[in-house]
C-alpha positions in Angstrom: 0.1 0.1 0.0 1.4 3.2 -1.1 1.8 5.4 1.8 -0.9 8.6 2.4 -3.5 6.2 0.2 -5.7 6.0 3.8 -7.6 2.6 4.4 -10.4 0.9 2.4 -13.2 2.8 1.5 -16.4 1.5 3.7 -17.4 -2.5 2.9 -13.6 -2.9 1.1 -12.0 -5.9 1.8 -8.4 -4.9 1.6 -6.0 -7.9 -0.5 -2.9 -8.7 1.2 0.3 -9.8 -0.5 1.7 -12.5 0.8 5.1 -10.6 1.1 6.3 -8.2 2.5 4.3 -6.9 5.3 2.2 -9.5 7.3 -1.0 -7.8 8.0 -1.8 -10.1 11.1 -0.5 -10.3 14.5 -0.8 -13.1 17.1 -1.1 -12.6 20.6 -1.7 -15.4 22.2 -3.9 -17.5 24.2 -5.3 -16.1 27.6 -3.6 -16.2 30.1 -3.3 -19.5 31.8 -4.6 -21.7 28.6 -2.7 -23.3 25.6 -6.0 -22.3 23.9 -7.0 -19.9 21.4 -4.5 -18.6 20.0 -5.7 -15.1 19.0 -4.7 -13.8 15.8 -5.8 -9.7 15.3 -6.1 -7.9 12.1 -3.3 -5.4 11.9 -5.3 -2.5 10.5 -9.3 -2.4 9.3 -10.0 -4.2 6.3 -7.9 -7.2 5.5 -9.5 -9.7 3.7 -9.0 -12.9 5.8 -9.6 -15.5 2.9 -6.8 -13.7 1.0 -4.0 -13.7 3.8 -4.6 -17.2 4.5 -4.7 -18.7 1.0 -1.5 -17.2 1.5 -0.7 -18.7 4.7 -1.7 -22.5 4.8 1.9 -23.4 6.6 1.9 -21.1 9.1 -2.2 -21.8 9.9 -1.4 -25.0 10.1 1.1 -24.6 12.6 -0.6 -22.6 14.9 -3.3 -25.0 14.9 -1.0 -28.2 15.4 0.2 -26.5 18.4 -2.5 -24.5 19.9 -5.7 -26.9 18.8 -7.7 -23.5 18.1 -7.1 -20.5 16.5 -9.3 -17.3 17.0 -9.3 -14.8 14.4 -10.7 -11.1 15.2 -11.0 -8.0 13.1 -11.4 -9.0 10.2 -15.5 -8.4 10.0 -16.0 -11.6 8.4 -20.1 -11.7 7.7 -22.1 -14.9 6.5 -21.3 -13.9 2.8 -17.5 -13.8 3.3 -17.7 -16.7 5.3 -17.6 -19.1 2.7 -14.5 -18.3 1.1 -12.8 -17.6 4.7 -13.8 -21.4 5.6 -12.5 -23.3 2.0 -9.4 -21.2 2.5 -9.0 -22.2 6.1 -9.7 -25.4 6.0 -11.5 -26.7 2.8 -14.6 -26.9 1.5 -17.4 -28.2 4.0 -19.2 -31.4 4.4 -22.4 -32.6 5.1 -24.1 -32.8 8.7 -25.3 -36.3 8.7 -26.1 -38.5 11.4 -27.2 -35.7 13.5 -27.4 -35.1 16.9 -28.6 -31.5 17.4 -31.2 -29.1 15.1 -29.9 -26.8 13.1 -30.5 -24.1 10.2 -28.1 -24.4 6.7 -27.8 -21.0 5.9 -25.8 -21.4 2.9 -23.8 -24.2 1.5 -23.1 -26.8 4.1 -22.8 -24.0 6.7 -25.1 -24.4 9.2 -26.4 -22.2 12.5 -23.6 -24.2 15.8 -26.9 -25.9 17.2 -30.6 -24.8 17.5 -30.7 -26.2 21.3 -32.4 -24.1 24.1 -30.6 -21.2 25.0 -31.0 -21.6 28.5 -29.1 -25.1 28.2 -25.8 -25.4 28.2 -24.2 -27.7 26.1 -21.5 -29.9 27.4 -18.0 -30.1 25.8 -17.8 -32.9 23.1 -15.9 -33.5 19.8 -18.2 -33.2 16.9 -19.4 -36.2 15.6 -16.7 -38.4 17.6 -19.5 -41.5 17.6 -19.9 -41.9 13.9 -17.4 -43.9 12.1 -15.9 -40.6 9.7 -15.9 -37.3 11.6 -14.8 -33.9 10.4 -11.2 -32.7 11.5 -11.6 -29.1 11.4 -14.8 -27.3 12.6 -15.0 -23.3 11.6 -17.2 -21.1 13.7 -18.0 -17.5 12.4 -19.9 -14.8 14.9 -22.9 -13.3 13.0 -24.4 -11.8 15.5 -22.9 -12.0 19.3 -25.5 -13.2 22.5 -26.5 -10.5 24.4 -25.2 -12.2 27.6 -23.0 -16.0 28.1 -22.9 -17.7 24.4 -19.6 -18.4 24.7 -18.5 -21.2 23.0 -15.5 -22.4 25.5 -13.2 -25.1 24.5 -10.8 -27.6 26.0 -7.4 -29.1 25.2 -8.1 -32.5 24.6 -4.3 -33.6 24.8 -4.7 -32.0 28.5 -7.7 -33.1 29.3 -6.3 -36.9 28.8 -3.5 -36.2 31.1 -6.2 -35.2 33.7 -7.4 -38.3 33.5 -6.6 -41.5 35.9 -4.6 -43.7 34.5 -7.1 -47.0 35.1 -9.8 -45.0 33.9 -8.2 -44.3 30.3 -7.4 -47.7 30.1 -10.6 -48.8 30.6 -12.1 -46.9 28.3 -9.2 -47.9 25.8 -9.5 -51.2 26.2 -13.9 -51.2 26.1 -14.6 -48.4 23.7 -18.2 -46.5 23.9 -21.0 -47.7 23.2 -24.0 -45.1 22.3 -27.6 -46.2 21.9 -30.4 -43.8 20.4 -33.7 -44.0 20.1 -35.2 -41.9 17.2 -38.8 -40.9 17.2 -39.6 -40.7 20.6 -40.8 -36.9 20.7 -37.1 -35.7 21.9 -33.9 -34.6 19.9 -33.9 -35.4 16.3 -36.0 -37.3 14.7 -34.2 -40.4 11.8 -35.4 -38.3 9.1 -34.0 -35.2 9.9 -30.6 -37.0 11.4 -29.9 -39.5 7.9 -31.4 -36.7 6.1 -33.5 -39.0 4.1 -37.2 -40.5 4.1 -36.6 -43.9 2.7 -35.8 -46.5 5.9 -33.5 -48.5 3.2 -31.3 -45.9 2.6 -30.8 -45.3 6.6 -30.4 -49.2 6.6 -28.0 -49.0 4.2 -26.0 -45.9 5.5 -25.6 -47.7 9.2 -24.7 -50.7 7.6 -21.3 -49.1 5.9 -20.5 -47.6 8.9 -20.9 -50.4 11.4 -24.3 -49.1 12.6 -27.1 -51.5 14.4 -30.5 -51.2 13.5 -33.9 -51.7 15.1 -37.5 -50.7 13.6 -39.2 -50.7 17.4 -42.9 -50.1 16.2 -44.2 -47.0 14.7 -41.6 -44.6 13.3 -38.8 -45.4 15.9 -35.6 -45.9 15.1 -32.8 -47.3 17.2 -29.2 -47.4 16.8 -26.1 -49.0 18.2 -22.8 -48.1 17.5 -19.1 -48.9 19.5 -16.5 -46.5 18.5 -13.0 -46.0 20.5 -12.5 -43.9 23.4 -8.5 -42.1 22.3 -7.9 -41.2 19.6 -4.6 -40.6 17.6 -3.9 -37.2 15.5 -2.9 -38.0 12.2 -0.5 -35.2 11.7 1.3 -34.5 15.4 0.7 -38.1 16.6 -0.8 -36.5 19.6 -2.6 -39.1 21.8 -6.2 -37.2 22.4 -9.4 -38.1 24.6 -12.1 -38.1 21.9 -15.4 -39.2 22.1 -19.0 -38.4 23.5 -19.0 -40.3 26.7 -20.0 -37.6 28.9 -22.0 -36.1 26.2 -24.3 -38.4 25.0 -25.0 -39.7 28.6 -28.2 -39.7 30.1 -26.4 -38.1 33.4 -25.3 -35.2 31.3 -29.0 -33.7 31.1 -30.0 -30.8 33.3 -31.1 -32.4 36.5 -35.0 -30.8 35.6 -34.9 -32.5 32.1 -33.7 -35.9 33.5 -35.5 -36.6 36.0 -38.8 -36.3 33.7 -36.8 -38.4 30.8 -36.2 -40.8 33.3 -39.7 -41.2 34.1 -40.7 -41.0 31.0 -38.5 -43.6 29.1 -37.2 -47.1 30.2 -33.4 -47.2 29.8 -33.2 -49.1 26.5 -35.4 -46.0 25.0 -34.1 -43.3 26.5 -33.6 -40.8 23.2 -29.8 -40.9 23.9 -27.2 -42.5 26.5 -23.8 -44.1 26.6 -22.3 -47.2 27.8 -18.9 -49.1 27.5 -18.1 -50.8 24.7 -19.5 -54.2 25.9 -22.9 -52.5 27.1 -21.9 -52.2 30.9 -23.2 -49.1 32.6 -20.4 -46.4 33.0 -20.2 -45.7 36.6 -21.1 -42.2 37.9 -18.0 -41.5 39.7 -16.2 -42.0 36.6 -18.5 -39.9 34.7 -17.9 -37.2 37.2 -13.8 -37.8 37.4 -14.3 -36.9 33.4 -16.0 -33.8 33.8 -13.8 -32.6 36.1 -11.5 -32.7 33.8 -12.9 -31.5 31.0 -13.7 -28.4 33.6 -9.8 -28.3 34.7 -9.0 -27.2 31.2 -11.7 -25.2 30.1 -11.7 -21.7 29.0 -13.9 -19.4 27.0 -13.1 -16.5 24.9 -16.5 -14.4 24.5 -18.2 -13.8 20.8 -17.8 -10.7 19.0 -19.0 -9.7 15.6 -17.2 -10.8 13.2 -15.0 -13.5 14.6 -14.0 -16.6 12.8 -12.8 -19.5 14.9 -11.0 -22.5 13.5 -10.7 -25.5 15.8 -9.2 -28.8 15.3 -11.7 -31.3 15.8 -9.1 -33.6 17.6 -7.0 -31.7 19.7 -9.7 -29.1 21.3 -13.4 -29.8 22.9 -16.1 -27.1 22.8 -19.1 -26.9 23.9 -21.9 -23.6 24.9 -22.8 -21.1 27.2 -26.5 -20.6 27.9 -27.2 -17.0 27.2 -30.0 -14.6 26.6 -30.5 -12.3 23.2 -30.7 -13.1 19.8 -27.1 -15.1 19.6 -26.2 -16.2 16.1 -23.1 -18.3 15.6 -22.5 -20.1 12.1 -20.1 -23.6 11.9 -18.6 -25.5 9.0 -17.2 -29.0 9.2 -14.8 -29.7 7.0 -11.3 -32.8 6.2 -13.2 -35.8 6.6 -11.7 -38.1 8.7 -12.3 -42.1 9.5 -11.8 -44.2 12.8 -9.1 -45.8 10.3 -6.5 -43.2 10.6 -7.2 -41.8 13.7 -7.2 -45.1 16.0 -5.1 -45.2 19.0 -3.4 -48.5 20.2 -4.0 -49.9 23.6 -1.4 -49.1 25.9 -2.4 -51.4 29.1 
């Protein structure tokens, strides 16, 4: 940019060159945390997508080290989100085997969740219960909440380090069994979850992904799938705690909701629940221990309009705080990865 020409006109994005001047600066994670790395625009109007296209290796290095990178001050809106997420993380993937209601805002861009605003969302790794899951998540804050509504994060490497060796070994050996009942009137129905109204397509999808299927009568579907509880990051080799054991367990529901669900459904008919891989219940003390490990590593940076958050799904768990106001956060999922590429060896 020539001296004296001034900044970009309103609404204009500044196209940065890959040299000689870098128009972003990294200021590090919040005090006492390892994530997210915060990367700020050096001056107004920097085009994040253009900068990212010339900074692929730098972004990958940041993400491998920290697990999540928050880009702030780039003024990303819904129109610019598509180009920015593709430059940072690749083409977005469809959302299948859904576990929460979402609204599609664009091509494979969704609301982060349409879960009730007054309820927290526990820490989890997106779609870790599936045979194939996204390696990266890209969030964009289009409209922050009036109060609350942050997306808390936890480093999955450090969470694993806080879990007792005996608990780690038990899950490493047995895995996690996820039982889901669709059509109960709670949660998403099977048509929304699998994005089809044809039972044969659901059965084929599940058969190809090692999911047991049972039509329970009427319009109800029960699925059972067993997945590992620990993973290895294919890029860094780091072992991580990576599952939905706590998130899907009935005890993670708010107390009033949990009591109502328990009163309405038999154990086998709960909308969703988790067990050890062999079907044995996970003890309450173990679940409390796992929640404490997440809580000890939890950090949350309040959203600002225009923020973009890039998350490595294996390296960082995420959740959501309750909120008030008209919050709107978009998300896309990229980099499909199979458990075949991320499976951890059992260490006794």
